[in-house]
N, C-alpha and C positions, 0 to 999 in steps of 0.2 A: 155277721154273726160273731165275729171276733171282737166287735165293740160291744155286743151283749154280754159275752162271756168273760171278758177281762175283768170287769168290776166285781164279779162273783168271786174271784179268787181271794180277795181281801175279806169278804164277808165270813163271819164266823160259822154260820150253819153249813158252810160248803167246805169246812176244813177237812172232812173225811176223804172227799173227792177232789182235793187240790191237785194232787199229782194228774188225774185224769183230765181236769180242767186245763192244766199246762200243756198237756199232750194235745188236746183239742186245739189250743191257741196255736201251737207250732204247726199242726196240720193245716189250720184255716190260713195262716200267713204264707205257707208254702204255696207257690203257683201251681203245682202238680197235685196239691192236697184235695181231697174230696171230703171236706167236713161234713156237709149235709149227709152225704152217703153214709158216713161212718156213724152219724147220729141216728138215722133210720135203722142201721144195724143193731145199735145199741137199744133203740126201741123196741125192735122185735125180740131181742134177747130178753129184755124186762117183761115183755108181755108173755112170752113162753114160759118164763120163770113163775110169773104170777099165776098163770093157768095151771101149772103143775101143782101149786100148793092150795088151790082153790077147789080142785076137784076131789 
């Protein structure tokens, strides 16, 4: 996952979430980091947020 996220930092369309991408990289590089778990949590938060504004 780190190999996928790292190039995204330099792309202009991801400039607004650059800090979050760097945080994900540091979590992914840490032996005790659970990057995939954090991504699933972020996805759940996003889905809840979308559901809140679509009803």
